[in-house]
C-alpha positions as CSV (number, residue, x, y, z in Angstrom):
1,M,-20.4,31.6,-53.2
2,K,-19.4,30.1,-56.5
3,K,-16.7,27.9,-54.7
4,L,-19.1,26.8,-52.2
5,I,-21.8,25.7,-54.6
6,A,-18.8,23.8,-56.7
7,L,-17.5,22.5,-53.4
8,F,-20.9,21.1,-52.6
9,A,-21.5,19.8,-56.1
10,V,-18.2,17.8,-56.0
11,S,-19.2,16.4,-52.5
12,A,-22.6,15.5,-53.6
13,V,-21.3,13.5,-56.5
14,A,-18.6,11.8,-54.4
15,S,-21.2,10.9,-51.9
16,T,-23.7,9.4,-54.7
17,S,-20.7,7.4,-56.2
18,A,-19.7,5.8,-53.0
19,V,-23.3,4.9,-52.0
20,A,-24.0,3.5,-55.6
21,G,-20.4,1.3,-55.5
22,I,-21.0,-0.2,-52.0
23,A,-21.6,-4.1,-52.0
24,L,-22.4,-6.0,-49.0
25,S,-22.5,-9.7,-48.6
26,G,-22.1,-12.1,-45.7
27,T,-22.6,-15.6,-44.3
28,A,-24.0,-17.0,-41.1
29,S,-24.1,-20.9,-39.8
30,V,-24.9,-22.9,-36.7
31,S,-23.2,-26.1,-36.2
32,Y,-23.9,-28.9,-33.7
33,D,-21.2,-31.3,-33.0
34,D,-21.8,-34.3,-30.9
35,N,-17.8,-34.7,-30.4
36,G,-17.8,-38.5,-30.1
37,A,-17.1,-39.5,-26.6
38,K,-16.7,-35.9,-25.5
39,A,-19.5,-33.6,-24.5
40,S,-21.4,-32.0,-27.5
41,A,-21.2,-28.5,-28.5
42,T,-23.1,-25.9,-30.6
43,S,-21.0,-23.0,-32.4
44,Y,-22.2,-20.0,-34.5
45,D,-20.5,-18.1,-37.1
46,A,-21.6,-15.1,-39.0
47,D,-19.4,-12.9,-41.5
48,I,-19.8,-9.8,-43.3
49,T,-17.8,-8.3,-46.2
50,L,-18.4,-4.7,-47.3
51,V,-16.5,-3.7,-50.8
52,G,-16.5,-0.3,-51.9
53,T,-15.7,0.6,-55.5
54,A,-14.8,4.2,-57.0
55,G,-13.3,4.1,-60.4
56,G,-10.2,2.2,-60.6
57,T,-10.0,1.8,-56.4
58,T,-11.5,-0.7,-54.4
59,F,-11.6,-1.0,-50.7
60,T,-12.6,-4.4,-48.9
61,H,-13.4,-4.7,-45.1
62,S,-14.6,-8.1,-43.7
63,M,-15.8,-8.4,-40.2
64,D,-16.6,-11.5,-38.0
65,V,-19.9,-10.4,-36.2
66,D,-21.0,-13.3,-34.1
67,G,-20.6,-13.1,-30.4
68,S,-20.9,-9.9,-28.3
69,N,-18.2,-7.9,-30.0
70,V,-17.7,-7.4,-33.8
71,Q,-14.0,-8.0,-35.0
72,T,-12.2,-7.0,-38.1
73,T,-10.8,-9.9,-40.0
74,G,-9.3,-8.0,-43.1
75,A,-9.1,-4.6,-44.4
76,T,-7.3,-3.9,-48.0
77,M,-7.2,-1.2,-50.6
78,A,-6.3,-1.3,-54.2
79,T,-6.1,0.9,-56.9
80,T,-4.9,0.7,-60.5
81,I,-3.1,3.2,-62.4
82,G,-2.4,2.4,-65.8
83,P,0.0,-0.8,-65.6
84,V,0.7,-0.4,-62.1
85,T,-1.5,-1.8,-59.3
86,V,-1.1,-0.8,-55.8
87,S,-2.5,-2.7,-52.9
88,A,-2.5,-2.0,-49.2
89,D,-3.2,-4.5,-46.4
90,M,-4.2,-2.3,-43.3
91,F,-5.2,-5.2,-41.1
92,D,-2.8,-7.2,-39.1
93,E,-4.1,-10.6,-39.0
94,I,-1.1,-12.2,-37.3
95,S,-1.3,-9.8,-34.1
96,K,-5.2,-9.9,-34.0
97,V,-5.9,-13.5,-34.8
98,T,-4.1,-16.0,-32.2
99,T,-4.8,-18.8,-34.2
100,T,-1.8,-18.0,-36.5
101,T,0.5,-18.8,-33.5
102,G,-0.9,-22.4,-33.3
103,T,1.3,-25.7,-33.9
104,G,4.0,-25.1,-36.7
105,G,3.4,-21.4,-36.8
106,Q,6.3,-18.9,-36.2
107,V,7.4,-18.1,-32.5
108,F,8.2,-14.5,-33.5
109,E,5.2,-13.5,-35.8
110,K,5.9,-10.4,-38.0
111,V,3.4,-7.8,-38.8
112,D,1.8,-8.5,-42.0
113,T,0.5,-5.2,-42.9
114,G,2.2,-3.2,-45.9
115,V,1.9,-2.2,-49.4
116,T,2.5,-4.1,-52.5
117,V,3.2,-2.6,-55.9
118,S,2.6,-5.0,-59.0
119,L,3.7,-3.8,-62.7
120,D,2.0,-5.8,-65.8
121,A,5.0,-5.7,-67.7
122,P,5.2,-6.6,-71.4
123,I,7.5,-9.5,-71.2
124,G,4.9,-12.6,-72.1
125,D,2.1,-11.4,-69.8
126,A,4.1,-11.4,-66.8
127,T,3.4,-9.7,-63.8
128,I,6.3,-8.5,-61.6
129,G,5.4,-7.3,-58.1
130,L,7.5,-5.7,-55.4
131,D,6.4,-5.6,-51.6
132,N,7.4,-3.3,-48.8
133,S,9.4,-6.3,-47.0
134,G,11.4,-6.5,-50.0
135,N,10.3,-9.6,-51.7
136,V,10.1,-9.5,-55.6
137,S,7.6,-11.9,-57.3
138,I,6.9,-12.6,-61.1
139,A,3.8,-14.4,-62.4
140,G,2.5,-15.4,-65.5
141,T,1.3,-18.0,-68.0
142,W,2.7,-19.4,-70.7
143,S,1.7,-22.3,-72.9
144,G,-1.1,-22.9,-70.4
145,V,1.3,-23.2,-67.5
146,A,0.8,-20.8,-64.6
147,I,3.9,-20.3,-62.9
148,S,4.8,-17.7,-60.0
149,H,8.1,-17.3,-58.3
150,T,8.7,-15.1,-55.2
151,I,12.3,-14.2,-54.3
152,K,12.6,-13.6,-50.4
153,D,15.4,-13.8,-47.9
154,G,16.2,-17.6,-47.4
155,A,13.1,-19.1,-48.5
156,D,12.3,-18.5,-52.6
157,T,9.0,-20.0,-53.5
158,T,8.0,-21.2,-56.7
159,T,4.6,-22.5,-57.9
160,G,3.4,-24.0,-61.1
161,S,0.0,-25.4,-62.2
162,A,-1.3,-26.8,-65.5
163,S,-4.3,-29.0,-67.1
164,I,-2.8,-31.6,-68.8
165,A,-4.7,-34.5,-70.5
166,G,-7.7,-33.9,-68.4
167,M,-5.8,-33.5,-65.2
168,D,-5.0,-30.3,-63.0
169,V,-1.5,-30.3,-61.7
170,S,0.0,-28.2,-59.1
171,I,3.4,-28.1,-57.8
172,T,4.9,-25.9,-55.1
173,N,8.5,-25.6,-53.9
174,D,8.9,-23.3,-50.7
175,G,12.5,-23.0,-49.5
176,G,13.5,-26.3,-51.0
177,S,10.7,-28.4,-50.0
178,S,8.3,-29.5,-52.5
179,T,4.6,-30.4,-52.4
180,W,2.3,-31.5,-55.3
181,S,-1.2,-32.1,-56.0
182,I,-3.3,-33.9,-58.9
183,G,-6.8,-33.6,-59.6
184,T,-9.0,-35.2,-62.3
185,T,-12.7,-36.2,-62.7
186,V,-13.5,-39.9,-63.7
187,S,-17.2,-40.9,-64.5
188,G,-18.4,-37.7,-62.7
189,V,-16.3,-38.0,-59.7
190,A,-13.7,-35.6,-59.0
191,L,-10.6,-36.9,-57.5
192,T,-7.8,-35.0,-55.9
193,L,-4.5,-36.7,-54.6
194,S,-1.7,-34.7,-52.8
195,S,2.0,-35.4,-51.9
196,S,1.1,-36.0,-48.4
197,N,-1.1,-39.1,-49.5
198,A,-4.3,-36.9,-48.8
199,I,-7.1,-38.3,-51.3
200,T,-10.6,-36.7,-51.7
201,A,-13.4,-37.9,-53.8
202,A,-16.5,-35.7,-54.4
203,F,-19.5,-36.8,-56.3
204,G,-23.3,-35.9,-57.0
205,L,-25.2,-33.2,-58.5
206,A,-24.7,-29.5,-58.0
207,G,-26.4,-28.7,-55.0
208,N,-26.5,-32.0,-53.4
209,T,-22.9,-33.7,-53.0
210,M,-21.0,-36.1,-51.0
211,T,-17.4,-35.9,-50.3
212,V,-15.0,-38.7,-49.1
213,S,-11.9,-37.6,-47.6
214,H,-8.9,-39.7,-46.4
215,I,-6.5,-37.3,-44.2
216,A,-2.8,-38.4,-44.2
217,A,-1.0,-39.0,-40.9
218,V,1.0,-35.7,-39.6
219,K,4.3,-36.6,-38.0
220,A,5.4,-34.6,-34.9
221,V,8.0,-32.0,-35.5
222,A,10.0,-30.4,-32.8
223,A,10.0,-26.9,-32.1
224,K,12.8,-24.8,-33.7
225,T,14.4,-21.9,-31.9
226,G,14.8,-18.7,-33.4
227,N,14.9,-14.8,-32.6
228,A,12.9,-11.8,-33.5
229,L,15.6,-10.6,-35.6
230,G,16.3,-13.7,-37.3
231,T,16.5,-13.6,-41.2
232,G,15.8,-17.2,-41.8
233,K,19.5,-18.2,-42.7
234,G,21.5,-20.3,-40.4
235,N,20.5,-18.7,-37.0
236,G,16.9,-20.3,-36.7
237,G,15.2,-17.2,-38.2
238,Y,12.0,-16.5,-36.2
239,G,11.5,-20.0,-34.8
240,A,8.7,-22.4,-35.3
241,H,6.2,-23.8,-32.7
242,K,6.0,-27.6,-32.6
243,V,3.8,-29.7,-34.7
244,N,1.9,-32.3,-32.7
245,A,1.5,-35.8,-34.3
246,V,-1.9,-36.6,-35.6
247,K,-3.2,-40.3,-36.8
248,A,-4.5,-40.5,-40.3
249,Y,-8.3,-40.4,-40.5
250,S,-11.4,-40.2,-42.9
251,K,-14.1,-37.7,-43.3
252,V,-17.5,-38.1,-45.3
253,A,-19.3,-35.1,-45.7
254,I,-22.9,-34.7,-47.3
255,S,-24.3,-31.3,-48.4
256,R,-27.6,-30.1,-49.8
257,D,-28.9,-26.8,-50.8
258,L,-32.6,-26.0,-49.9
259,T,-34.8,-23.7,-52.0
260,S,-35.0,-21.3,-49.2
261,G,-31.4,-20.2,-50.1
262,S,-29.8,-22.0,-47.2
263,A,-27.9,-25.1,-47.1
264,L,-27.6,-28.2,-44.7
265,S,-24.6,-30.3,-44.1
266,A,-23.5,-33.6,-42.0
267,T,-19.8,-34.2,-41.6
268,Y,-18.7,-37.6,-39.9
269,S,-15.0,-37.8,-38.8
270,S,-13.2,-41.1,-37.9
271,L,-10.4,-39.0,-35.9
272,D,-12.9,-38.6,-32.9
273,D,-16.0,-40.7,-34.1
274,S,-17.9,-37.3,-34.3
275,L,-20.9,-36.0,-36.2
276,T,-21.3,-32.3,-37.0
277,L,-24.6,-30.9,-38.5
278,K,-24.5,-27.6,-39.9
279,A,-27.1,-25.1,-41.4
280,S,-25.8,-22.1,-43.3
281,A,-27.0,-19.2,-45.4
282,A,-25.3,-16.6,-47.8
283,F,-26.8,-13.3,-48.5
């Protein structure tokens, strides 16, 4: 009997802790797009995120709840044991979300579920990580410069970012190909310039902003052959879908927060001469 009472007490405490550590949030929106010369269309989107916390362990489950079927979009669990952090990705976005196989994506997509183990090592505030695919990463901040490097088969990735003289600079080298972006604020206007020649200017007060963007042209890239067992070295790796050419275009987006907690936005795109009106709310 004492054992049963003790077991019930433990169960009650665990249940109470779980309920107290649950946070629910979400967003919902409806958009009307006149689509320029094409037929107009109305779309809806609603997402819910559930976060459960117990001690040093956190579980996050995200769902797409618009339409007739509720779909999981992410499920992760992370726990910290001393200097070690273990993170498990339990949802295979590549197999479940078909948009990842669009232009430029891999032909032979790999399952992206897995476990990553990170160690906060005493080497200048660096974090060393190892995932189940064998990739090794190291990240840290030194003298105000944040640097991360991931060692993976045939495609090492290095990123660096820093704020220098009022400018936010970010540089990424992925398998030998480098990209960069620079952001700064001039007279209240936030400007961003990237290596692709894309430019964004955002100005206005908080909750009432206008953003003007120039999106650079995209050159067509032929499909790359590969095989499901590719390693990324010499034999085409996993292959890649072709990339379609897109001409350069501009966008103007105006957004305003309402006292009701929702937000309204209007976006014009010169790509197809379309105007999109959107109402959204977060809770």
